[in-house]
Each structure stands twice: as C-alpha cells, then as structure tokens.
C-alpha positions as CSV (number, residue, x, y, z in Angstrom):
1,M,-22.6,-6.5,128.4
2,A,-23.9,-7.4,125.2
3,F,-23.5,-11.2,126.9
4,L,-25.8,-9.8,130.2
5,A,-28.2,-7.5,127.1
6,H,-28.3,-11.0,124.9
7,G,-28.8,-13.3,127.8
8,A,-31.4,-11.3,129.3
9,T,-33.4,-10.2,126.6
10,V,-33.6,-13.8,123.9
11,C,-33.1,-16.1,126.4
12,G,-35.0,-14.4,129.5
13,E,-32.5,-14.8,131.5
14,P,-31.3,-12.2,134.9
15,G,-28.0,-11.0,134.7
16,V,-25.6,-8.9,137.0
17,C,-22.7,-6.0,136.1
18,I,-20.2,-4.7,138.5
19,E,-19.3,-2.4,136.6
20,F,-15.8,-0.4,138.1
21,E,-15.5,2.5,135.1
22,E,-18.5,3.9,133.2
23,S,-21.7,4.8,135.7
24,E,-24.9,3.3,134.7
25,D,-26.0,6.2,132.6
26,K,-22.7,6.0,130.7
27,L,-23.2,2.4,130.4
28,A,-27.0,2.9,129.2
29,A,-26.3,6.0,126.9
30,N,-23.4,2.8,124.9
31,L,-25.9,0.3,125.6
32,A,-28.8,2.5,123.7
33,S,-26.0,2.8,120.0
34,L,-26.1,-1.4,120.0
35,G,-30.4,-0.7,120.2
36,L,-30.1,-1.5,123.4
37,D,-32.5,0.3,126.4
38,L,-30.4,-0.8,130.0
39,H,-32.9,1.2,132.4
40,D,-35.5,-1.3,131.0
41,L,-34.1,-4.0,131.7
42,S,-33.0,-2.7,134.8
43,K,-37.1,-1.5,135.1
44,R,-38.0,-5.2,134.1
45,K,-35.5,-6.9,137.0
46,K,-33.3,-8.6,133.9
47,L,-29.6,-7.1,134.2
48,L,-28.6,-5.2,137.5
49,V,-25.7,-2.6,137.4
50,D,-23.5,-1.9,140.0
51,H,-21.1,0.6,139.6
52,V,-18.3,0.6,141.9
53,R,-15.4,3.2,142.8
54,I,-12.3,2.6,143.4
55,D,-10.0,6.1,144.6
56,R,-6.5,5.9,143.6
57,N,-5.8,6.6,147.3
58,E,-8.3,3.0,147.9
59,I,-5.6,1.4,145.6
60,E,-2.9,-0.3,146.9
61,E,-0.2,-3.0,145.6
62,A,0.4,-6.2,147.0
63,G,2.7,-7.4,145.6
64,E,5.3,-7.9,142.4
65,Y,4.1,-8.5,138.3
66,I,5.9,-11.2,136.2
C-alpha cells in the first residue's frame, strides 16, 4: 500500500489494490497512522481498493506443496 500511495500522491499514478485480509475501512485506519488518507485518494480516483472475502469452505487445495 505504501508503494501504491506513493505512486498516487507523488507521481500522480493511479493504483489498484485487491485486499483479501482487511476491509477498506480497516486499511484506511492503518494508513492514517502513516499520514495517508485512503478515502481522499479513493474520492480523487487515484487509488481503488477492492476487498474480496473468501470463506474457508470456498478454499480448495489443488495439489501438494513441496
């Protein structure tokens, strides 16, 4: 997120984050502690965050891990 926020604020480059663990609000609170305003970046269409929720019963093991 620091990389994406830097790109959005310093370089003017938009970014996209697909988040599997934290909701956008929790992520915004964490970024606020670093002085970054995720909601403002979202409003200005500089950063898009999509929270994808996957339930444990939807996860399927596809093979062996070495």
